[in-house]
N, C-alpha and C positions, 0 to 999 in steps of 0.2 A: 299557068302564068299569063298575064295580060299586058300588052304594050300600050302604052298611052303617049301623048304628045306632051314634051315637057314645058313647062310654063309656070309662071309666078303662082297662078291659082292653084295648081295641084302639086307643085314642087317648090314652095316657098324656102327661103334660106333658114327659117326657123324648124322646119320639119325633122331634121336629124336630132333636135333637141328632145322630141318625144322618144325616138329610139334609144338615145342615151339613158333617158330617164327609166325606161323599161329595163334596161340591162343594169343600172345601178341599184334600182328598187329590188330587183330580183335577187341580187347579191347580197344586198343589206338585209331584206326580210327574211331570206333563207338562213343567212348567218345568224340572225337574231333567234329565229326558231331553234337553230342547233345549239347555240349558246344556252338558251333557256332550258332546253331539254338535258343538256349536259350539266347544267347548274342544279337543277331539282333532282335528277337522277342521282348525281354524285354526292349530294347531301345525304340521300337516303342510303347509299353504299356506305358512305363514312360512319354513318349512325349505326347501321346494321353490323359493320364489321367490329364495333365495340364488344357486342355480346356473341356474335357467331363470326369470327374471323376466317373460318375454313370455307365460307360461301361466298367471299368477295370476288373470286374470279368467276364463279358460276353465274353471278348476278351482274355482270359487267355488261350484259346485252343491251340494257336501255342506253347506256353511253355510246355503244357503237352505232345503234340505230339512230341515235340523235346526231352523230357525227356525219352521217350519210346524208343528211338533210343539206349541209352545206355543199356537198358535191352537186346535188341536183340543181341548186342555184347557180354554182359555177358553169355548169354545162350549158345551161339556157343563156346566161350572161355572155358567155363567149360566142355562142351561135348569133345572138342578137346584135353584138358589137361587130362581128365579121360582115353581117348583112347592112350595116349602116354604110352607104356609099358617099364618099366625100365629093365636093363640088369639082366640077371639071376645071383643070388647071390652065387650060387654053383660054376659054371663055368666060370662065368662072360662074357657069350656070350650074344649077343644082338638079340632078336627076332623081334624088330621093323624095317620093312623094308623102303627102300627109297621110295617105292610106297606109303605107308602110310604117310610119311613125305611130299611128294609132294602133296598128296591129301588134308592132313590137312592144309598145307600152302594155297592152293588154295580155300579152304573153308574159312579160316580165311580172306583172302583178298577179296574174295566175298561178305561177310557180311559187313566187315569193310568199304570197299569203297563205297558200296551201302549206308550205314548209314551215311557216309561222304558227299555223294551227296545229300542224302535226307534232311540232317541237314542244308546245305546251302541253299536249295530250301526252306525249311519251315521258315528259318530265314528270308530271303529276302522278300517272300511273306507275311510273318506275319508282318514285320516292315512296309511295304507299306500298308498292308491291314487295321491294326488297326489305323494307322494315318488317312487313307483315311474315315475310318468309324467314328472316333471322329470328323473329320472336317465336314462330311455330316450330323451327327446327331445334331451338333451345327449350322447348316446352315451357315458355314463359320465364325462364330463368334469367337472371341479371348478372353481369360480370362481377358486381360487388357483393353478391350474396355469400360467397364462400371466401372472398378477400383474394382470389388467385386468379380470377378472370376466367374466360373460356379456355378450354384445353385445346391448344393449337394442334396437337397430335392425335385428337380424337376422331370420332367419326365425321366425315364430312356434313352428314345430315343430321347426326344426333347430338353432337357437343357432348356435354357432361351430363346434361339433364334430360335428354330426349328419349323416347321409347320408340317401339315399332309403331305406334299410332300417330306420334309426331313426325316421324319420317314420311309416313304416307300422306299425312296432312300437308306437309311442306312441299312434297313433289306435286300434289294435286294443285296446291296454290301456285306453284311455279308454272305448271303448264298453262293454268288459266291466265296468268300474268303474261305469258308469251303469246297467247293467242290475242289479247287485247293490245299488246305492243305491235303485233303484225298488222292488225287492222287499223291502228293509228298511223303507222308507217305508210299504209295503202293510201291515206288521204293525201300525202305529198306526191306519191307516184302518180296518182290521178291528175294533179295539178301539173306534174312534169310532162305527162303525155299530151294534155291539152295545149301546153305551152309550146312543145315542140310542133304541133299541128298549125297553131296559130303563126309561129315563125316562119312557115313556109308559104304563107298566103301572102306574097309579095307581088307588086306591080312594077315593071321595069319601064322607065320613061325613055323615049327616044326623041331626037330632034325633028 
């Protein structure tokens, strides 16, 4: 931490605007990514549940991973908001420097955009992955083929039309989908780590 002498040049009245912009953009973008991932993955789960309802709970993982992105943005936004110092109530001078404002804006954008990218990746991968999982688990059968739909009481991985090969294939597909989702979530985690480091690079102004 470094101390500087407060003044209009380094601590203007508009400097806190950048800090609050960073906090708001972080929360908005991370929520956008979380909603995007939940929307796309949720559509895939609903579509998959028509043919393979026994696999709905097992394939809820993309929804959970997309929801975590909003928590990342919330954490960084709270940290940035608490770091924004209000003007002095006695002489109405501002001790929040432009350096702090730019740093907090960079931290918010770093976390927010990372969560947005991760949310889109999780949503698209989750949508395609769970649809393919349900199709493989049912061995390509559709609910309308026999007029009765998938057997709710059947095997979790086999349904009414699956065999041993379809079970193994669906398990391999599920493991591959999980690995892709984990590395997609890591994108947001990288942004969170860098944002936390940036948010600590502040300068205190003194009279």
